[in-house]
Structures are given as C-alpha cells and as structure tokens.
N, C-alpha and C positions, 0 to 999 in steps of 0.2 A: 129878336125881344119885342114883343106888343107893349108898346109904352101907354099908359094910359095914366089918367090922374087920380094920384094915389095919395098925393100930399094932405096931411093932416087938416080936419076939419075944425078940430079942437072942440068938439060936442063938449067935452070935458079936458080940462087938463090932463095929460099924461102922468103917471105915475109911476113910482118907482118898480111895482109889479109888473107894467107894460115894458120897460125897458130889462128886465129880467126875462120876461116872455120871448123878447126876441134872441134870447140867447138859448132857446129850446131847451131849457130845463132837465126834462125826463130824455131828453137822447145825452147831455152831457153827465149825466146820471151814470149811466150805462158806459160811455166812454171813459170816463173816470175809474170805475170799478174794473174794467178789463186793464186798463193802464196800470192801477195798482197792483193786479193779480200779474202782471208780467214784471213789474218792478220786485215783486216780492220774489218771484220766480227764479229770477236772473241767479246765477252765483254769485257768492261772495255774501260777506255780512252785511254790507251796505251802510251808507251815511243816511242818517231819518233825516238830517237838513236837506241833504242833496235830494231823499226821496220825497221830500214837501214841495220842494220847487219844481221839481219833475212833474209832479202830479197836477201843481197848481198850473204851471204850464201848459199841459194838456186840457186841464179844464177850460183855461182862458181861450186856448186855440178853438177848441169844441163851441165855445159861446160864439166866437169871431164867425165861425164856420155857419153857425145857425143865423148869425146877423146879417150874413151877406145872403145867405139863401131867402131870408125872408124879403131883404132888399130886391132882388132881382124876381122872385117871384110872386111879388103882391098881387100880379093882375091875375095870376093864377089862383091865389089864396082866395082874393074876391069873389071868384066863380064858384069855388069848392064848399059845400055845406061845412065841411069839417072845419075848415081852415078859414073863413071869411070872418070870425070875430077875433083874429089875430089883431095886433096892434096898429098895422098898417092900412090893411083894405078896412078896419073899423073907423079907421080915421083919428087916431089916438097920437100915433107919431107918425111924423112926416118921412117919406120914401128916403131921403137925403143923410137923416139921422140915422138911420140904421144902417147905411152904408159909411158912413164916417164912422160910428161906434164897431162896425165889422174891422174895417182896416186899421182902425186906432188898435184894438185887442189883436188882430192878427200882428202886428209888429212888436207890441207888450211881450206875447207869449213867446215868438221867436226870439227875441232878444232875452228875455228871462233864460230860456232854456240856453242859449249861447251862453250866457253867462255862469250857470250853473253845471252843464253838462258837457257843452264843447260843439264843434261844429257838425259833427255826425249827426246828433242826435237833433239840434237846431234845424239842419237841413230836411231831414225825416220829418219833422214837424211842420216845417213850410211847404214840403211839397204836399203834405196832407191837406192842410188847409188849401193850397192851390188845386188841389184833386178835388175837394168836395164843391170849391165856390166855382170854378171854372169848368173844370172837365166834365163832373156831374150835371151842376145844378143851370150851367149857361150851354153846354152841348148837349150830352147825352138825356138830361129827362126831356127835352123836348124834341129831341129826332130819332130814339131807337127805342122800341121794346125791350131791350136788353140793359137799359138804362140802370136799374137797380143791381144786375148783376158784376157789370162792370164798376158801378159808381160804390159798390158796398166797399171797396177797397179801402175808401178814405176812412170810414167807420170802423175798419178791421187793424188800422196800423197801430194804434194804442200801445197794446202789449210790446209789440217791435219797439216802437219809441223809448218805452219805458225801460227796455232791455238794453239796448243799446246805449240810452244814458247812465245806465249802474254801470256796464263792463267796455263800453265804447267799440263793440264789435254785435254781430248777429250770427246766431247759430242756427242749427236746424229746428228746434224746440219753439223759440219766438215765431219763425215762420209757419209752424203748426198752429198754433195759436191766432195766428191772422188768417189761416186756412179756414178754421174753425168758424170764424165770425163769418169770412168771406161765403162759405159754403151754407150757414143759417141764413144769410140776409135774404135772398130769393124766396125761401118758403114763407120766412116771417110777413116780409112784404107783398108779395104776391097772395096771401091768405088776407091780408087788409084790404088790398086791391079789389079783389073780388066781392067786397062788401061795399066798395065803394066806386065801381066801376061807372055808375052812371055819371057821377062828379068828375071823375076822370075824363071821361067821354064828353060832358059839357065845357070842359076846360080845355080840350083837345092836347093833353097828355098821353102819350103812346104807350101805356102801358098794356102789359100781354093779354088780359082780359078785354081791352077795347080793340087791340090791331089783331090778336088772333082767336078771341073768344073765350068763355069761362073754362070748358070741357078740356081746351089745349093747357091751358093755364093751371088747370087741377092736374095733370099728368107733369108736366114741369115741375109741380111743387113735390111731386112723388118721386120723380126723378131725384132731383137735389135730396131730397130727405134721405134716400138710399146711398147716397154721396156722403152725406153729413155724418151719419152714424159712425161708420168705420175709421173716418177719418179724427173723430172726436173721441176713439180710442187710443189714436196714434202715442200719446203724450206716455200711456203707461208704456208703451214697448220701447220709448226713448229711456225711458227711467225718470224722466220729468217728476211723473206723480206716483202714486201707489194705489191700493186695493180700492180703497174709499171712492177715489176719482172713478177710478174702472167701473166699478158698482152702479155709480152714479151715469156715468155715460153710456154703460151698457142697457141698463134699463131703462133711461130716459130716452137713448136713441132708438128701441125697439117699440117704446110707446109714440114717439115722434113719428115712426114708420108707419104703424097703428093708425093713428089721427090722420095721415096723411092719405093711406089708402080707403081710409072711410070716407075722406073727401073726395077722391077720384070715382067712388060710386055714389056720390050725391048728385044733385044739380046744383049745389052751391055758386051763384054769381048768374042764375039763370032767370031771375025775377021773381024766387019764390022765397019769401021770407024766411018761410019755416027753416029750408032747406040750408040758408046760410049761417045756423048755429055751426053748422059743421065746421067752417071756415075761422068762427069765432071761437072755436075750441081749439081749433091748431095753432091759432095767432096766440091766444091767450097761453097755452102752453109753452110756445115756442121762447116766448120770455121767460117762462120760470126756468126752460131747460138751460138757456144759455147762462141766466144767473146762478143757477146750481154749478154747472160746470165748471167756472172760473171762481165761486166760492171755495170750490173741493181744492181748485189750485191753490187761490190763497191759503186756507187751511193747512193745508199737506205741506207746502214749503215753508210757511211758518212756523210750523209747529218740528220742521227737520232740523 
C-alpha cells in the first residue's frame, strides 16, 4: 500500500454527511435490498423482529466495509476524478477516523447478528467484511484484472446471509441468488471501467481495460452477459419464484445480451466520447436489471 499524507486538513469541519459518505450509502442500499429479498424468500413465516435485526446488521456491515475501503484506498481516490471529492482525499475526514469507524461498525454488525441469529449467519457476515476489506480491497484490487470477478463475492453474499439467519442453513436457492449477483458484477463494473479507463490507469489500478484493452473488456462483458441470463432464470426452475420473475428475467436478460452485443460492436473505451454512450447504457440498465430481479423475488415471495 502506498501511504500518502491524507490526514484531514479541516478546511471545513466534517459534517454528518461526510461520515455517511464513508459508508457508501448507494452500495449499502443495494446490499440491504438484496439481503431483504433473501430473507423474505427463505422458507418459513419469519420473525420480523429477527428480520429487522438481520437487515440492520447487514446494513451496518456494508457501511463498515465501505469505510475500510475508503481508508485503504484513499491514495487511489485522491488520484481519480470520480472519487477525489470523497471525504478523505478532500481533507474533511482523517484517514484514521475512517479506519476506526470501519472497525467499530464491523464489530457491531457481527455481534448484533450473533445475538439475533447465531454463529452461522454471524460467521458469514464476518467473512463478507473480511473478504471485501482484505481480500478485495487490500489484495485483489491492486494486483489482478480479475479483481472485480473474485471480489464481487463480497457484495453477492447478503441474500445468503439473510437466508442463513432465518433458517439456520443454506440450500441451492440462496446460492443461485448469490451466483446471479456474482455474474452480474463484472459486466456492471467493467462497463463503468471502460468509461473511467484513464483514471484507473493514472491510479495504477489493473482494471481489465487498462491491462488488456477496451476490445477485450467488451468481449468479456458479452461473455458474462451470456452466462448471467440463463442463471437468472434458474430460480424459476427450482420453484423459488413464478412467472412474473421469469418474464422479467427472460426479457431483461435478452435485453442485457443485446446491449452487451451492441457494446462489442462499438468502440467504447477507446477515447471516442460518442461511443462511450453504449457503455453508459449497459451500466445504467444493469442496475435496473438487478433491482427488477430482486424486486420480483421479494414481491412474489411476500405474496406467497
């Protein structure tokens, strides 16, 4: 890790919004939503007091992971245009404060999950924090272009954690939900990395467009899209969900593949701004697609 002086300069006092920003609330909202879908989809009537404690624990853990990520990646964030206004590189929050916040919230989330749901779910939650903060942030992100492929597991585990908290075990269905997010993550983030290639290159982060070029990245996005579409249909065949989810997964998956193929045929990421719109279209649709899938899981299982 290349340590640089990123202690807060206190040009203005840190506000509550600065500390909230350390928790990456946009990422947290997606993690909470998929975790909620996993809890509702798990068999059994469910205890809503337990459910609240489980989702709260997952939310706190996501925030802890975000704070630890911003602590370690402050040097990268200071280099990249997209992230240089974050609280640490902007000098509003000291790096050590982010570290202590992340560690404190990590402990709080795991203890809360342990008290609410027992050691299995708490262990999965602790593993998720460790995987994101240590395996992905400290190791993979700076060492391999496959960083987001492997590291995506951390963001994919909340449905399984919530399922385990409710039932005490894991079956094929939560594993499929995790697999959907794992396969969704590379095309989602690689589409963004095509747009941010120069920033990643300046920060010396070995994202795929930097190490293998835009054309190879576009083909990788297409390949993962071909894998994602059929796996997204798997919950229909296991009986977890019905035709509403199936229609969304089929139509959305087909459109995802269409956008990925259009991206392959473009020159996105090659320094032509007009071409980059194709990558932005895929990136934007990928968010809608994942939300729609898990909203359908949530709606169908809640109504069952």
